[in-house]
N, C-alpha and C positions, 0 to 999 in steps of 0.2 A: 166358708174363707180359707184362704191359706195363704201363707206369709211367703215372701218370695226369699228364694233360695240367698241370692245376694246380698242385698241391704236390708231384707227382714220387714219390708212395708206391707200391710195385710191388701189381700187383691181380690175383686170378685172373680176377673176374666185372666185368669194367671195365663202367661205366654211359653209353651212349653216346645222342646225338640228332639228328637230320638234320639240324636247323637250326643245330646248336652243332659246330664243327670240333675234335677230340679226343675221346679217352676219357677216363673218369674214374672214381677210386673209388667215389665216392658220389655221391649223390642233391645233396647240399650242395657239391659243387665243381664241378657241373654247373651250378647256378641262377645260383653267381657267375659260371662263363664264360658263360654267357645274359646275364647283366645288364649284366656290364663289358665292357671293350675285350678283342679279340683275343687271346689269349696269344702268338704271335708276334711284334704290335705291342710288347705288355706288356714281353716280353722282352728286345727290341732298344733299349726306354727304357732299360730297368734297366741293359743294358750300357754303356748312353753316360757311365753316372756312375762313376768311378773310387773306389776305395777313399779311405779318410781318410790322410793318412801317419800312418806310425806313430811313436809317442812314442820317446825317446830310452829305451834298455834300463837296468834298474837300481831301485834303492830309489829313493826317493821323500821328501823332507824339507821342511818347511818353515818358512821364517827369516820372524821380522819384522825389518826394516831402517829403521831412524831415519837420515834425513837428505836420503832422494831428496825430489827436487822434479820434476822433470821428465822425457819422455821419454829425454832424454840421461843422464841417470843411470840408469834400466833398463837401455839399451845398456851401460854401463858397467861395472855389476855382473855384467849376465851373461856379457860376454865375462871381467873379471876372473875370477867361477868358472869357466867352460869353461877357462881357461888352465891352471888345475891339473889334472894327470895323476888320474886314475879318477871326474871330473865329467864327465857326456856330455851334457848338456844342463841347461840355468838359463832361467827365465823371471819377471821381475821388473814389481812393479806401482806406481807413484811414489804413485797416489792412494790406496791401500789399505793400503801400506806392507809387503807380502809379496812374497815370494820366490818360488818352487817351485824344487829342486836334483834331481836326478838324480844318483843316483851309484854306483858300484861299490864296495860296501861291505868288500871284500877289502882296497882300496887305497885308500881313502879312511875314515876313522876318522868316525863319523854326529860326534859329539862336537867334530869338529875343524872342522865345516864352516862355524859363524859366522865364525870367525877367515879366513877363505878372503877374506871381501868385507868385513871389518872393516877401519877405517883409513882415512885420507883424508877423515875427516870424517862416516864411515857406520861404523853401529853394529848390528850383528846380532845376533840372539837367537834359539834355536828355539821354535817356538811360543809366542811371548809377545808377542800381540799390542800392547801397549805399546812394545815396544821401550825405546829408552835411556827414563832418566827424563824428565819435562819439564821438571824445574825449569832447565835449560840453559836453553832456549828462552825461558822466562818471566823467566828474569833478564837476557839481552840484551836483549830488548824494552824492561823497567823500564828499564834502564841508559840504552838509546838513547832513551827518552822523556823521561826526566830532559835526559838533556846535549840533544836535542833541542827542548825546551819551551823550553831558554833560551836556546837558539841562536836562534830563533825569535822570542823576546823581543827578544835586542838587534838584531834585525832590524826588529820595530816599532818602540824606541822608538829606535835611534839611525840605522838606516841607511837603509830606506826613504822618511823625508822629505829624506834627502838624495838620493835615487835619484829621490823626485819633483819635484825642484826648488824646495821650499821653502824659504824665506827663513833665514837665520843667526837670526833669533831664533826659528825655530821648531825649532832643532836642537838636541839637549842635548847634544853637543858636534861637534866638528871633526874629520873624519874624517882630515883632513891633517896634522894635528898629534900631537902623541907620544898624546896621549890615545887619540883615534882609530885611531890603529898600535897600542897596548895593546891595544883594544877589537875589533877587527880580529883580531889572530893567538890572543887569548883565541876569538873564534868561528873558528877555523880548527883550534885545537886541540879545541874540544866537537863542530866536525863529524866532526873525525879521530876521532874515541870513537866517534861514529854510525857511518861507514861502515867503520871497520875492524873494532868489535869486533861491534855489532850486524848490521852488513850481512854478517860472517866465513863466515857459509853461502852468503851469492849468490855473494860471491868465490871461495870454494872452489868451487860450481855451476860458475861461467866456467872457472875453469881445467877442471876434470873435463871440460866440453864442448869444449875443445878440444884434451885431450891423448884425447877419444874421436873428436874429428873428426869432433862432430856439434853446430855450435852451437844452445842453449839460449836461453830467457827467461832465464835465469840473466846469461847473455852481454849482452843487451840493457841489463838492469838495471844491470849490474856498468859498461859503457861509457858510460852516463847520468852514471851516479854521480861515477865518478872520473874521467872527463873534467869533468864541471864541480867535480870538487875539485881536480883538479892545474889547471887553467886558474886558478882560483881564488886559488893556493900560488902559482902563477909570479906573477902579476898583481902579489899582494904583495910577490914578493920586487923585482918592476919599479916599485915605489912606486904604485902605481893602489890606489885604495880601491872599484871597482863589481864586487864577487864576488858569486861562484853559490852559495857554500855555503848556502842555503836551498834550491834546487834539489836539491842533493847530501842534503842532509836528509831534505827531504819524501818524495825517490825512495824510498829506503834505508826510512824507517818506513812509507811507505806500503804499499811491497810486503811487509815484514815483519810488519804488522797482519792484513795477509790473508793470509799463510803460518800465522800464529797460527792467525785464525778458521778458515781451512779445514783444520789439524790437528784441532783438537777437532772439527769435524763429522766428520772421517773416521773419528777414533776412536769416535764417537756412532754413525756409519753400519756400522762393525764392531765395535757393543758385544756383539750377541746370541753372534757369533765369539770375543768375550772371555769374554764367562760360559761357553761351551763349555769352551773353550781351559783357564781356572781351576778349572775346576769339576772339571776329570778328574782319577778317583783316580790315582795313581802306585805306589801299594802294595796287598796283600791279607793280610788276614787268614787262613791258611789251615790247615784242622782237621790233626791229625796225632792219632797213638797217646797220646801224651804229653800233649796239652792243644792250641794254637795257634802260629803261626810268622809271623811279618811278614815275607812278602819281595815282590820286584817282580815285576808283572803278567808277565812276560816268562819268569818258571818256573810259572807256571800253567799245566797239563793238562787236558785232556778228563776230566771225571770229579772233580778236585781238588773238596773242599766248603770254600767258605769264609766264614767268621763275618761277618756285617754286623748291627752293632748299632744302636739310635735315633740319627739326628742323621747317620751316615753311608751315604757311597753305594756302591750295588752296583758292586764294579768290574768284570766282567764280565757279558754276556749267559750267563742261566742258567734252571735252575731249584729252587724252593723244593725242600730236601730236609728240612727242618724249622722250624715256628716260624711265626706270622702277624703282619701289619705293615700299616698303612698306607703306601704306598708313593707318592710322590710324581715322574710320568714328565713335570711339563711342561717341564724342558730339553729332551726330545727330542720331545715329541707336542703339547705347547702346551697340553695340558690341564690345569687348575689343580688338579681336587679329588682329593684321591691316591685310590688305588686298593686298596683291600682285596685282600690276597695271601693264599694260604693254599700246603700241602702240593701240591707238582704243577700251581702256577701258574708261569709262564713270566714272569721279570723283566728289565728291560732295565739292561743296562751302563750305567751313570750316573745312574740316579734312585735317589733322596734316600729312605730310611727315615725318615719321620717317627716315628712309634710302631708300637712292637715291636721285635723283633727275628727273623734269617734266617739257617738253613743255607742258603746257595744251592750247588746242584752244578754247576759249569762247565760251559757249552754245549760243543757239537761242536768250534767255532771258535778257543774258547778268547780271543776279543773282545770289546769292547766297544762298545755301536753307539756311545755317544758319540764315540767314539776313530775310526771311520768316518763319523759325520756331522762331526766338526770335519774331518777330511781333506779332505771334499768338500768340502765351503765355504771351507776353505784353499785350493783348487785353482781353485774358481768366482771367490775373490777376486783369485788373482795371473794369471786369465785376462784380458785385455786385448777377445776377441773381434773382429770383423768392422770394426764403426764405429772403435773404440778404436787398431786399427791401421790404418786410414784417417789419421784425426786425428792419431795419431802422423806420420805420412809427409809429413802438410802442412805439420806442424810444422814437421819437420826443413828443407823448403824453404822453411818463410815467414820463418825467422829471417835465414837470409842476405841474403833478396831485402829485408829491412826493414834491415839492415847497408849495404846498395849504396844504396838509395832516401835513405839519412839523409845520407850522403858524395856522391850526389847533389844532395839542398835543401841541402845545404853551401854547396857550389859554386857552386848554380844563383844561391842569393839573392845569395851575394858576387858574382857575376858581373854581378848585377840591379842591382848600388851599394847594397846593403844592408851596414850595418856590419858588421865582423868580429864581434861580440857576439851581434849578432842572428842573423846565418847560424849562430852556432853553436847558439843557444838555440833555432831551428827545426831542427837536426839533433838535438838532444838530444830535443826534443818526438816526432820521428819515433821513435827507437827507444824513448822510454817508451809512448806510447799506444800500442804495438804487439805490446806484447808479447804471446801469446800464450797467457796463463796459463787464461783461462776456455774457451778451446777444447780444450786439456789435460786440464783438469779437468771437461767438459760429461758423456761417458761415465762414466768411471770408480765418480765419485761417486754420480752417478742410479743406476748397477747396485749397487753395495754397498747404498745405500738398499733399494734394491729387493729384495734378499739378505733384509737385517733385517727388513722388512715380510712377506715371505713365512714366513720361518721362524718369527715369530712365531703364526702362521696352522697351523702343522703340515702348510706347504708346503717342503720342500726344493729348491730349485734347484741343481742339479748341473754344469749348465753355462751359461755364461753368453748362448749364442748363442739361448736361451730368449728372451731378454726382446726379441731381435731378430725372434722367429720366429711367438712367437703370436697377433699382433696380427694376422698376415696368415692365419691359419690357416680356410679356407673350408669341411674336410670333418673332424668330429670321429667317430671311429668307437670305439666302445665294446665291450668285452666284457661279456657279459651275466655268467656266473658270477663268484662272485667279485668283482664289479665292480658292476652294477646290481642282483645279489643277494648275501647275503651269503655264500654258496659250502660252507654246511654245510646236507646234509642233516638235514628232521626229520622225525616225524611227521606226517603232519596227519589220519590215520582210525587209531584202535588197534584191533586185533583181542581178544577177549575173554580176559580173563586166563589160560586153559586155553592157547590161541592165542601168546598175547604169551611165558609161560613156554616153551612147545618151541619158538618161534623163537628169542628168543635163547639159548636153551642149543644152538644147530644156528650162529647167527650170529655168537658170539663167536670163531668160529677163520676169519669169512671177513674179507676183506680191502676190499669194496667200501662206498660211502658209506651205504647204507641198513642195510647192518651195524649200524655205529655210533650210526645213530639209532636203532636196536632195541634193540640194549642200554643204550644211554644213557636209553631209556624204560623198560624192565624189566632190572631185574640179571639175568647168568645165572644159573639155580638148581645148586643142589648138585647133579647128576644125572650118573649115568654116560654119558659121550658118545663111541660108538666109529666106524669107518668114514665120515668125517665126507668129502664129495664135493662139489668146486666144478663146475658145469655151467656154461662160459662162455657168457655170453649168455642165461640161463635161468633160474639160480639154485643152490640151494643143498640138501644132503640130509645126514642123519646117523640114530646109531640114536641115541637118547635110553632111556635106561632100557628096554633091550630093543624099544622100541618104531620104526619107521622112520619120519621126520618127513621131509618136503620143504615148501619155503619157495621159491618161484619162481613162472613163468609157468602159465599151463593149459595148454601144450605136454607142459611136465615133467612136470607132475602126471599130464597123459596114458600119455606113457612110463611112467611107473611103474606105471601100472595103477589109478589113482585117477581118481573122478567128479567132477566139477565142477555143480554143481547150475549151472541155470539162472541163480537172483536173482543168487548170487555173480558167474560170466559176463559179466552185465551190468554190474553195479557195477564189474570188476575192466576192463571194456572202456572204461566211461564214464570209469574215472580216467586211464587210456591216453590218451584220445582229447585229455581236459583237459591232458596235458604232463606229470601225474604221474608217481612209480614206484608203479604197483601190486604186489603179491606175494600171489600165494596160498599159506597154510598149511594143511597136508594131515596127516592118520596115519589109522590105521585104514582103508583103501580109500577115504577119499574127501574133499574139499577143506572144512576146518571153516570157515575165515575168511578174511578181509581186511585183509590192511593197506596204509595208501596214506603213499608219503614225497613231500617234495617240498623244492627248493629255495626259501626264503623270500627275495622282494625286500625288498632294503634300505627303511626307511620314506621316507626321503629319494630314492628315485631320481626320481617326475615330476618332482617340484621341479627337481632337479636336471637334467635333460635339458629344460624348459623353457626354464631358463637359457642352457645349451650353444644352442639352437636360433636365440639370438637372432643374427640375421647367420650362421649357418652352417648348414652342411647334418650331420644327426647320423644315424648309421647304427650298427646295432648288429648284431653278430659274435657266433656263438653253435654249438656242437656239439651242441646238444639238437636234438629233431624240433620241426616248424614247431607244433605246437601248444603246445611249454613257452614256445615265445615267442612265442604271440600276444597274452598282455599288454602285450607292447611296441612291437607291429606296431599295434594299436589305440591307442595313444599320437598324438593329434595334433601332438607335437614330433618325432617319430623318422619322417622321409623313406623309410628302409628298412632292411629284417631281413634277415640273411644267416645261415641257421639252416642246421644239419647238415653245418657246416665243421668239418675234424678241425683238430688245434692244428697241424699242418704246414703247412695252407695258409692260414693268418692273414696272414703278413707275405705272398705272393701278393696276398692279397685288399688285403690296405694299397695294395702297391705299383700295383695296377690303380687302387686311387683316387685317386691320385698324378693320373690321368690329368683328374681333375676341378681338382685346385687344390692349396693346401697341405693336408697333412693332418696331426691331432694322432690318436696312437691311446693310448685308456684303458685299462689291461690292471691287472692284477695281480700282475704282476710275474714271478710263475712262468712257465708255458708260454706266457705271452704275449710273452717277452721276444726272441723273434726279429721280431714284428709291433711292439714300440715299437722295435727299433732301425732296421726298416724307415721307419717314420714319417717327416717332415719334427720334429716332435715328440711325446716319448715322456713318459705320464706315467702314474705306478708308483702304484696302491694299495696302500701295504706297509703291516705289522702292526708294534707299536713295534720287536720285536728283528729283523724284516728292513728297518728304516727306512733304514739307508744300506746297503743291500747290493749287488754289483756287479752292475750290470743296464744296459743300452744303453738306458738314457732321460735325458728331461734335467730332469727334475722328479719328484716322490716326495710322495708324499701319505700323511701319517701315519692311512689306514686310515679317513677319515672323507668320505664319497662328496662330501659338501656343498663341501669344501676345494677341487673340483676346479672348479668357475666362479670362487671367488676366485682361484685360479693363474692364471684366464685375465685377470682382471681386475688383478691386481698388475702381472702381467710386461707388460699392455698397460700400464697406467700408467706404470710403469716406462720404457719405452721413447717415450710422449709426455712423460715427464721428460726425455730424450736429447734428442729432439728440439726440447723447449724452448729447452733450454741450447746448444745448438751452433746454432738460429734466432740466437738472443741473442750468442753469440759471434761468428758471421758479421756479424751485423749492426753491432755494436760497430766493426770493424773495419773495416769497407764505410764507415762514414761518419768515424768518427775519423781514421784515416790521412790522406784526402784533406784534413781540416782542418790536421791536423800539417803535410805538405806545403807548403801555401798560406803557411804561417806565423801563422796563426790560430790556434792554440793553446799558451799558456803551458805552459814544462816542468812547474811548479807544478801548474798544473790535470792536466795529463796525464797526472800520475804519481796525481790523484786519481780522475780518469776510469779507467784500468788498475786501478786497485784498487777501486773501486766496480763497475765489470765482473765480475771474480774473484767478488767480495763476491757479486753480485746471482745467478752461477750457482751457489756453494757454499749460498747460501742456499735456491735453488731446489730445490736436490737435498736439504735438509735436513729439507724443508715433511712433513709426516708423508703416506705415500703412500697411496693408496687401495688397501682390500683387501677390498671387499666385491664383492658379486656383481655391482653394478651397474656398477663398474667407474669410478666419479668416482675424480677423485683426492684430493678432500677425504672421502674415507666413514669412518667411526666404524672403527676395528677391533674385531669384535665375537667371540668366546669361540668358541673349537673345541669340539664336541663330542668326547665321549669316541670313541678308535679301534673301529670295529664292526671284527670278525673277517672277515679272506678267505682266500679258498682259490682255488681255480683249475676248469677245465672239466674 
């Protein structure tokens, strides 16, 4: 016995060809090896890529953290969490306000996790997308806005006329007199409120950055504001009248307004996650012998029955045991139309009962799809990804460089003969204008917007790397059964009534797909069935009411001493050649009739393949025969079809295809999991209850094949948005920093320019993200059709 060179399966009768090196278990594996690269080269290429690093061991919890402003906050909170015994890992994202904590439940109480990172201006809460109340931020901004307005009004009426050299007739007050001194100290107090109260989060962020030894943008802003304020207070004490409280006020307010708007956009970007989090069920009404009892979800076990009334959410995945209802699954699938659900139907945990009532038998996992989906989204929202981590490293180096440049600019202008105040203003302008706010926001906000836009279309992005990979895909490998087809066998040709009744009596005991199609078309009769036998690869037989009935191939009927008329044999061969699944039904010594089953293509498959083929190569994989794949091979958009490929070999096929470029694999998420994991981008088509199942893929589709091109469009548009943001952030700093160094930029204008730069990035991320198949950034969101059934090869 030898092993197949492609898939590694042992085989007693290997298939070989003089033109192809190796031996194979089947013709499909041989054809793959003939078409693609040699096995040795493929294996070597695969061996060069090491495994991904393992995540920390333990259970995972997700926190919403209020008060994060930058990458330094992330590093500080991560270090703070992992300093506690029992916490094995932590990852924070300031742009989305989330934090993922991995911990040992035997050493750390999950309820205590928020307390581990709260304090020093940070407020953490478990799975609450909003974190702390927004009233405090709004209050600080309102107070700062009032006193800032008064400060600038005093400047416009009293200080600026004196500073620009207007004569005494144009001045409302003499700044050198008692009234002027009173006015200036009023301005100092009002500015102190703006800097100390409204600017407190910035000052705290600067302190945190120093404690974490990672200078950040808050440090730049705090240095600029406190330097301007401190210099001005010192000038007043020395009897000077030219002060720069206006610089401190504008810097703090400009940055605070930008932070406030950014927070609003962040909350909107995480809005779908908020919906999922807030609408999760936290208890269930379990049926008991004496009635019902309300219990926590953790107390439910498989087989328990829970009562769900109109207006309530189904707590966990399960099957309807009693009742009928209209169930809204839009929170999970994106489909807005309620689905009529009755006894025996599967229901999704998290779906809403709109009309009627149900008794639901808890499923095997006793979990909710919404819970799993929420966890996936928290994970991707707290992941900074490759580009995000690169930006963090750049920002960490950029800030200390800017501080040094500001000091050098001050000294250089001083040495060149500039007045000390002018040199100071130049240094302040360098500090303010160079804040890398836009750079830090560029990636995470666009990613959050992409997650939100995708989820609205029934597309769950489970790995942030999808936004960086999808646009580079060169080859899309699509599994046939369960993906391009419904995955469910249906009868294309019925036999006569007598043959159907006998076939159903036998097939009710079989476990192959054709048996389900037969019994679904004709309920098994009330007949005595004895001596059931399975004949692998050929059919089944049994005695029905004392008469031996055989359902299967001509060879099986012949072995049982039955004759096959020529017309039935010809029909059988035609159906077999067409890729369908025919079966003869025989009794009383001969074949009596023929039934034909087949896996129906999804209605949208042709259009989807056409969309996918734009700028990409499309390859179809199937374990079925070449005849069964003929319709797909004939489509102009399909570049290649590999038929007869066993499930075990699909991952190897994908590995070989990677020699042609970046590969995306689209499958139904069951036996395609190894292939999905091997591909650079895995896209899984899943039914509602399997939507958030553990799988080695980066994108999960809620059953609608038409969402696959939309997934490519959304992820590609999100990456385009990320690059736009990064390009603007770098260009802004490339232009603004030299102007500030040359003394051509006033600190007031520097603050406004820095804020405008950040708001431009935030606004660009907040724009509706394209989600149509065209991939346009401005595409109008379309409705997601109801999920189609999915199956497997």
